[in-house]
C-alpha positions as CSV (number, residue, x, y, z in Angstrom):
1,X,38.5,-29.7,-9.3
2,X,40.3,-28.4,-12.2
3,X,42.9,-25.6,-11.3
4,X,41.6,-23.2,-14.1
5,X,37.9,-23.5,-12.7
6,X,39.0,-22.9,-9.3
7,X,41.0,-19.8,-10.4
8,X,37.9,-18.5,-12.4
9,X,35.6,-19.1,-9.0
10,X,38.1,-17.2,-6.8
11,X,37.8,-14.6,-9.4
12,X,34.3,-13.9,-9.3
13,X,34.2,-14.3,-5.9
14,X,36.3,-11.5,-5.5
15,X,34.3,-9.1,-8.3
16,X,30.9,-10.0,-6.8
17,X,30.2,-7.3,-4.4
18,X,31.6,-4.7,-6.9
19,X,29.2,-5.7,-9.9
20,X,26.2,-6.1,-7.7
21,X,26.4,-2.7,-5.5
22,X,26.7,-0.8,-8.5
23,X,23.1,0.5,-9.0
24,X,21.9,2.6,-12.0
25,X,21.4,6.3,-10.9
26,X,18.3,8.0,-11.3
27,X,17.6,10.1,-14.6
28,X,19.8,13.1,-14.7
29,X,18.1,16.4,-15.0
30,X,21.1,18.1,-15.3
31,X,19.9,19.8,-18.8
32,X,16.9,21.1,-17.3
33,X,18.6,22.4,-14.6
34,X,21.4,24.4,-16.8
35,X,18.3,25.7,-18.9
36,X,16.5,27.3,-15.7
37,X,19.6,28.6,-14.2
38,X,20.3,30.5,-17.5
39,X,16.9,31.8,-17.9
40,X,17.3,32.9,-14.0
41,X,20.5,34.7,-15.2
42,X,19.0,36.9,-17.8
43,X,15.7,37.6,-15.8
44,X,17.4,40.7,-14.5
45,X,18.6,42.0,-17.0
46,X,15.4,41.3,-19.4
47,X,13.4,43.2,-16.5
48,X,15.7,46.2,-17.0
49,X,15.6,46.2,-21.1
50,X,11.4,45.8,-20.6
51,X,11.2,48.8,-18.3
52,X,13.6,50.9,-20.9
53,X,11.3,49.9,-23.9
54,X,8.4,50.6,-22.1
55,X,9.7,53.7,-21.4
56,X,10.3,54.6,-25.0
57,X,6.8,53.4,-25.8
58,X,5.1,55.5,-23.5
59,X,6.5,58.7,-24.9
60,X,5.5,57.7,-28.6
61,X,3.3,60.0,-29.9
62,X,1.9,57.9,-33.2
63,X,0.0,54.5,-31.9
64,X,-1.4,53.3,-35.3
65,X,1.8,51.7,-36.9
66,X,0.9,48.9,-39.1
67,X,4.0,47.6,-37.9
68,X,3.1,47.1,-34.7
69,X,0.5,44.2,-35.8
70,X,2.9,42.3,-36.6
71,X,5.3,42.7,-33.6
72,X,3.9,39.7,-31.6
73,X,3.9,37.4,-34.7
74,X,7.7,38.3,-35.4
75,X,8.7,38.5,-32.1
76,X,7.3,34.9,-31.9
77,X,9.0,33.6,-35.2
78,X,12.5,35.2,-33.9
79,X,12.0,33.3,-30.3
80,X,11.2,30.2,-32.3
81,X,14.1,30.1,-34.6
82,X,16.6,31.1,-32.0
83,X,15.1,28.1,-30.0
84,X,15.8,25.8,-33.2
85,X,19.3,27.0,-33.8
86,X,20.0,26.7,-29.8
87,X,18.1,23.2,-29.7
88,X,20.6,22.4,-32.9
89,X,23.9,23.2,-31.3
90,X,22.7,21.5,-28.0
91,X,22.1,18.0,-30.4
92,X,25.5,18.4,-31.9
93,X,27.1,18.8,-28.6
94,X,25.0,15.7,-27.1
95,X,25.7,13.5,-30.0
96,X,29.4,14.6,-29.7
97,X,29.1,13.5,-26.1
98,X,27.4,10.1,-26.8
99,X,30.3,9.3,-29.3
100,X,33.0,10.3,-26.7
101,X,31.2,8.1,-24.2
102,X,30.9,5.1,-26.5
103,X,34.8,5.5,-27.1
104,X,35.5,5.5,-23.2
105,X,33.4,2.4,-23.0
106,X,35.2,0.5,-25.5
107,X,38.7,1.4,-24.0
108,X,37.3,0.6,-20.4
109,X,36.1,-2.9,-21.4
110,X,39.3,-3.7,-23.1
111,X,41.1,-2.5,-19.9
112,X,38.4,-4.9,-17.9
113,X,39.3,-7.8,-20.1
114,X,43.0,-7.6,-19.9
115,X,43.2,-6.9,-16.1
116,X,40.5,-10.0,-15.7
117,X,43.2,-12.1,-17.7
118,X,46.1,-10.6,-15.4
119,X,44.2,-11.4,-12.3
120,X,43.1,-14.7,-13.3
121,X,46.8,-15.8,-14.2
122,X,47.9,-14.4,-10.9
123,X,45.5,-16.7,-9.0
124,X,46.3,-19.5,-11.1
125,X,50.2,-19.1,-10.5
126,X,49.4,-18.7,-6.6
127,X,47.1,-22.1,-6.4
128,X,49.8,-24.0,-8.7
129,X,52.5,-22.8,-6.4
130,X,50.8,-24.6,-3.0
131,X,49.2,-23.4,0.2
132,X,52.3,-22.4,1.8
133,X,51.5,-19.3,3.9
134,X,53.5,-17.0,6.3
135,X,53.2,-18.9,9.1
136,X,54.1,-22.2,7.8
137,X,57.5,-20.2,6.3
138,X,57.9,-18.7,9.8
139,X,57.9,-22.2,11.8
140,X,59.9,-23.7,9.1
141,X,63.2,-23.6,10.6
142,X,64.7,-22.5,7.5
143,X,67.7,-20.1,7.0
144,X,66.1,-16.3,8.5
145,X,67.7,-14.7,5.6
146,X,65.8,-16.6,3.2
147,X,62.6,-16.8,5.5
148,X,63.1,-12.6,5.2
149,X,63.4,-12.4,1.4
150,X,60.3,-14.9,1.2
151,X,58.3,-13.1,3.3
152,X,59.0,-9.6,1.5
153,X,58.3,-11.2,-1.9
154,X,54.9,-12.3,-0.7
155,X,54.4,-8.9,0.2
156,X,54.9,-7.5,-2.8
157,X,52.7,-10.2,-4.6
158,X,50.1,-9.3,-2.3
159,X,50.2,-5.9,-2.8
160,X,50.3,-6.3,-6.5
161,X,47.3,-8.4,-6.4
162,X,45.2,-6.0,-4.2
163,X,46.2,-3.0,-6.5
164,X,45.1,-5.0,-9.5
165,X,41.9,-5.9,-7.9
166,X,41.2,-2.1,-6.8
167,X,42.1,-1.0,-10.1
168,X,39.6,-3.6,-11.7
169,X,37.0,-2.4,-9.4
170,X,37.5,1.2,-10.1
171,X,37.1,0.2,-13.9
172,X,34.0,-1.7,-13.4
173,X,32.3,1.2,-11.5
174,X,33.7,3.4,-14.2
175,X,31.7,1.1,-16.7
176,X,28.5,1.4,-14.7
177,X,28.8,5.4,-14.4
178,X,29.5,5.4,-18.3
179,X,26.0,3.6,-19.0
180,X,24.4,6.0,-16.7
181,X,25.8,9.1,-18.3
182,X,25.1,7.5,-22.0
183,X,21.4,6.8,-21.2
184,X,21.1,10.1,-19.6
185,X,22.4,11.6,-22.8
186,X,20.5,9.6,-24.9
187,X,17.1,10.9,-22.9
188,X,18.5,14.2,-23.3
189,X,18.5,13.8,-27.2
190,X,14.8,12.7,-27.4
191,X,13.9,15.6,-25.3
192,X,16.0,17.9,-27.7
193,X,14.0,16.2,-30.7
194,X,10.5,16.8,-29.1
195,X,11.3,20.3,-28.2
196,X,12.5,20.8,-31.9
197,X,9.4,19.3,-33.4
198,X,7.2,21.5,-30.9
199,X,9.4,24.7,-32.0
200,X,8.8,23.9,-35.6
201,X,5.2,23.6,-35.5
202,X,5.2,26.8,-33.7
203,X,7.3,28.4,-36.2
204,X,5.0,27.6,-39.1
205,X,2.2,28.4,-37.2
206,X,3.5,32.1,-36.8
207,X,4.8,32.2,-40.3
208,X,1.3,31.4,-41.8
209,X,-0.3,34.2,-39.3
210,X,2.2,36.7,-40.2
211,X,1.7,36.2,-43.9
212,X,-2.3,36.9,-43.3
213,X,-1.5,40.0,-41.3
214,X,0.7,41.4,-44.4
215,X,-1.9,40.5,-46.8
216,X,-4.4,42.6,-44.6
217,X,-1.8,45.5,-44.0
218,X,0.2,45.9,-47.3
219,X,-1.6,49.0,-48.4
220,X,-1.5,50.7,-45.2
221,X,2.3,49.5,-44.6
222,X,3.4,50.8,-47.9
223,X,1.8,54.2,-47.3
224,X,3.5,54.7,-44.1
225,X,6.7,53.6,-45.3
226,X,6.5,56.8,-47.4
227,X,5.6,58.9,-44.9
228,X,8.4,61.2,-43.4
229,X,7.2,61.3,-40.1
230,X,6.9,57.7,-39.8
231,X,10.6,57.4,-40.7
232,X,11.7,60.3,-38.6
233,X,9.9,58.7,-35.6
234,X,11.5,55.6,-36.2
235,X,15.0,57.1,-36.1
236,X,14.3,59.0,-32.7
237,X,12.9,55.9,-31.2
238,X,16.4,53.9,-32.1
239,X,18.2,57.1,-31.0
240,X,16.4,57.1,-27.5
241,X,17.0,53.5,-27.0
242,X,20.7,53.9,-27.7
243,X,21.2,56.7,-25.2
244,X,19.1,54.5,-22.6
245,X,21.5,51.6,-23.3
246,X,24.3,53.9,-23.1
247,X,23.4,55.0,-19.6
248,X,22.6,51.5,-18.4
249,X,25.7,50.0,-19.9
250,X,27.9,52.7,-17.9
251,X,25.8,52.1,-14.7
252,X,26.9,48.4,-14.9
253,X,30.3,49.6,-15.7
254,X,30.5,51.7,-12.6
255,X,28.7,49.0,-10.6
256,X,31.4,46.4,-11.5
257,X,34.6,48.6,-11.1
258,X,33.1,49.3,-7.4
259,X,32.7,45.9,-6.8
260,X,35.9,44.7,-7.9
261,X,37.7,47.9,-6.1
262,X,35.6,46.9,-2.9
263,X,37.1,43.0,-3.0
264,X,40.5,44.8,-3.8
265,X,40.2,46.7,-0.3
266,X,38.9,43.8,1.6
267,X,41.7,41.8,0.4
268,X,44.3,44.5,1.7
269,X,42.8,44.8,4.9
270,X,43.0,41.1,5.4
271,X,46.5,41.1,4.4
272,X,47.3,44.2,6.6
273,X,45.9,42.2,9.4
274,X,47.9,39.4,9.2
275,X,50.9,41.5,8.9
276,X,50.0,43.4,12.1
277,X,49.3,40.3,13.9
278,X,51.7,39.2,17.0
279,X,54.3,36.7,15.8
280,X,54.0,33.3,17.0
281,X,56.8,31.9,19.3
282,X,60.0,30.3,17.4
283,X,59.7,26.6,17.2
284,X,62.4,24.1,16.6
285,X,61.5,22.7,13.6
286,X,61.3,25.6,10.7
287,X,58.6,25.0,8.2
288,X,58.3,26.7,4.7
289,X,55.2,28.9,4.6
290,X,52.4,27.8,2.3
291,X,50.8,30.3,-0.3
292,X,48.1,32.8,1.4
293,X,44.9,32.6,-0.5
294,X,44.2,36.0,0.6
295,X,47.4,38.0,0.2
296,X,47.6,40.5,-2.7
297,X,50.8,39.5,-4.9
298,X,52.7,43.1,-5.5
299,X,52.9,42.2,-9.4
300,X,49.1,40.9,-9.6
301,X,47.0,43.5,-11.2
302,X,43.7,44.6,-9.5
303,X,40.7,42.6,-11.0
304,X,39.3,43.7,-14.4
305,X,36.2,43.6,-16.7
306,X,36.6,40.8,-19.1
307,X,37.8,42.6,-22.3
308,X,36.1,42.1,-25.8
309,X,39.0,40.9,-27.1
310,X,39.6,38.6,-24.5
311,X,36.5,36.3,-25.3
312,X,37.3,32.8,-26.1
313,X,35.0,29.8,-26.6
314,X,35.5,29.0,-23.2
315,X,34.8,32.7,-21.5
316,X,31.5,33.0,-23.5
317,X,28.1,33.1,-22.5
318,X,29.1,30.3,-20.1
319,X,30.4,32.8,-18.1
320,X,27.6,33.6,-15.0
321,X,28.5,37.2,-13.8
322,X,30.0,38.1,-17.1
323,X,27.3,36.6,-19.2
324,X,24.4,39.1,-17.4
325,X,26.5,42.2,-17.1
326,X,26.3,44.9,-19.6
327,X,29.8,45.8,-19.4
328,X,32.4,47.7,-22.0
329,X,35.4,46.6,-23.2
330,X,38.6,49.0,-23.9
331,X,38.0,51.7,-27.0
332,X,41.0,50.7,-28.3
333,X,39.9,47.1,-29.0
334,X,37.3,48.3,-31.3
335,X,39.1,51.3,-32.7
336,X,42.1,49.2,-33.8
337,X,39.8,47.3,-36.3
338,X,38.8,50.4,-38.1
339,X,39.1,49.8,-41.9
340,X,39.3,46.0,-41.1
341,X,35.7,45.0,-40.5
342,X,33.7,42.8,-43.0
343,X,30.0,43.5,-43.7
344,X,27.8,41.4,-41.4
345,X,26.1,39.7,-44.4
346,X,26.4,38.5,-47.8
347,X,24.6,40.6,-50.2
348,X,23.8,43.7,-52.5
349,X,24.4,47.5,-50.7
350,X,21.6,49.0,-52.0
351,X,21.4,51.9,-49.4
352,X,24.6,53.9,-47.9
353,X,25.2,56.3,-45.0
354,X,24.0,59.7,-46.1
355,X,22.3,58.8,-49.2
356,X,18.8,60.2,-49.8
357,X,15.9,58.1,-48.5
358,X,13.2,59.0,-50.6
359,X,11.7,62.3,-49.5
360,X,12.7,61.2,-46.0
361,X,15.8,62.0,-44.2
362,X,19.3,60.5,-45.1
363,X,20.2,57.2,-44.2
364,X,22.0,56.9,-40.8
365,X,23.6,53.5,-41.9
366,X,23.5,50.5,-44.4
367,X,21.0,48.4,-46.0
368,X,22.3,45.3,-47.3
369,X,19.7,43.6,-49.7
370,X,20.1,39.6,-49.1
371,X,17.6,36.6,-49.1
372,X,15.8,35.6,-46.1
373,X,17.2,33.6,-43.3
374,X,20.9,34.6,-44.7
375,X,23.4,34.4,-41.6
376,X,24.0,37.8,-39.8
377,X,27.4,37.9,-38.1
378,X,28.8,40.2,-35.5
379,X,31.5,42.6,-36.9
380,X,33.8,42.6,-33.9
381,X,33.8,41.0,-30.5
382,X,31.5,42.2,-27.9
383,X,28.2,42.0,-25.9
384,X,24.7,41.7,-26.8
385,X,22.7,44.5,-25.0
386,X,19.5,44.4,-26.9
387,X,17.9,41.6,-28.4
388,X,14.1,42.4,-29.0
389,X,11.4,43.7,-31.4
390,X,11.5,47.5,-32.1
391,X,8.8,49.5,-33.9
392,X,10.4,50.5,-37.6
393,X,13.3,48.1,-37.1
394,X,11.7,44.8,-36.5
395,X,13.7,41.8,-34.8
396,X,16.6,44.1,-33.6
397,X,20.1,43.0,-32.1
398,X,22.3,45.6,-30.6
399,X,26.2,44.7,-29.6
400,X,28.3,46.6,-27.4
401,X,32.1,46.7,-28.3
402,X,33.3,49.0,-25.3
403,X,34.6,52.6,-25.3
404,X,30.6,53.8,-26.2
405,X,30.8,51.8,-29.7
406,X,27.7,50.1,-30.8
407,X,26.7,48.0,-33.7
408,X,23.1,47.8,-34.9
409,X,21.2,44.8,-37.0
410,X,17.9,45.3,-37.7
411,X,15.0,44.2,-39.8
412,X,15.9,40.4,-39.2
413,X,13.9,37.4,-39.5
414,X,15.2,36.3,-36.3
415,X,17.7,37.4,-33.4
416,X,20.1,34.2,-32.4
417,X,21.3,35.7,-29.3
418,X,19.9,37.1,-26.1
419,X,20.8,40.5,-24.4
420,X,24.0,39.5,-22.2
421,X,25.4,36.9,-24.3
422,X,29.3,37.4,-25.4
423,X,29.9,37.4,-29.0
424,X,33.0,36.8,-30.9
425,X,34.0,38.4,-34.2
426,X,32.2,36.4,-36.8
427,X,29.5,34.7,-34.8
428,X,26.1,34.3,-36.2
429,X,24.0,36.4,-34.3
430,X,20.7,36.9,-36.3
431,X,19.3,35.7,-39.7
432,X,18.3,38.4,-42.3
433,X,14.8,39.1,-42.8
434,X,12.0,41.6,-43.6
435,X,10.5,42.3,-40.2
436,X,9.2,45.6,-38.6
437,X,7.2,46.3,-41.7
438,X,10.2,46.4,-44.3
439,X,9.0,45.7,-48.1
440,X,12.6,44.3,-48.7
441,X,14.5,41.2,-47.1
442,X,18.0,42.2,-45.9
443,X,20.0,43.9,-43.1
444,X,19.7,47.3,-41.6
445,X,23.0,48.2,-40.2
446,X,24.5,51.1,-38.2
447,X,28.1,52.0,-36.1
448,X,27.3,54.2,-33.3
449,X,30.1,56.1,-31.1
450,X,28.7,57.9,-28.2
451,X,25.3,57.4,-29.4
452,X,25.4,59.1,-32.7
453,X,25.6,57.2,-35.8
454,X,28.9,57.3,-38.1
455,X,29.6,56.5,-41.3
456,X,30.6,52.7,-41.8
457,X,32.3,53.0,-44.9
458,X,35.2,54.3,-42.9
459,X,35.2,50.9,-41.0
460,X,34.0,48.4,-43.1
461,X,36.3,46.8,-45.7
462,X,34.1,45.8,-48.7
463,X,35.5,43.4,-51.1
């Protein structure tokens, strides 16, 4: 038998178990699990906000607003748009993951080819060197020093060979894992594409329903938009919502601070208990004590809430507890941005704070006329505390910036964030529209401090 053929046969025998033993894993369902987990995390917050909204509705005097007929359709349009945005982001991430896996697969394939060549070379050289083994060497009666050197050399060769085989097997396993992950990612991509088609169909159907409703209600909507009473009730409703959100935020902040203090006290108690524990008898060998996971470092500050200006792409909505909490940030972080904020959307400023609103009350914020679907961006880092439909303001999103500062974005076609989501300055949080019975496409924008509307002109830098 040719030596090259024999070496190849030995190589195949060594690798037989590892390749045959690697079975294809069952279809991963991580995407579905993550989606369910995210929905579960939002559930408690959504219940609080639903109760808050219901409380506001119970105190309503007017029940015949024409805009109410649009509520369900506009909310569905918002949800479909938000889902499409999320699916598009997920699709990009999945495609990037597939590309990354393909690169890793190529590197692994090249590494395996090189390792196989090296292993084949080692086996061939061993075969060509003959069948001399350790027993023959020991019984040869040769110089003991030479025998010792040869045995050591043979040991080194065996170790190197075993290491090479182990590395090769690990890479073969990695190839199989990579294939499984790639298949899973492709299945995720197909699932995303199907969801996109479903959501797109829902969106088109809801847009058709809303168009039909607008045609039926156009006269009534026009009349009600001019009624001073309706405008005043809309403002009172928003004010009531802001007040209740403020209380909810404050309650959550106190609860988080209390929980952090409780954890700190428990850590202190454990540290004190260790200090007062009996000292163990000394032993002859002295060991350096390792770090104590429960001890509190004297220079380490107590646990604090995640400030808005500390939010990063890695510490955004994925944070479990932080993602659910309605927490505020340091007031100084937002106050320091006074005069530096940008308009949340590109467009024409057609109404300013304090200007007369027809025969009704003055404007409490800005109205920026812009095309339907234009990106609405967060003016500063914060956390979304409301993302729902509200009479008079349509699809509304409110961001808490800490220190009792809120920014309000109304009349959107869609809100693209969930309550509890962390946002950074410049993040797209909504798309502009004319929801809530508004006749002009655009964005209504307010800044509130301690529940009161303040003039945005002192905060917004308009170029």
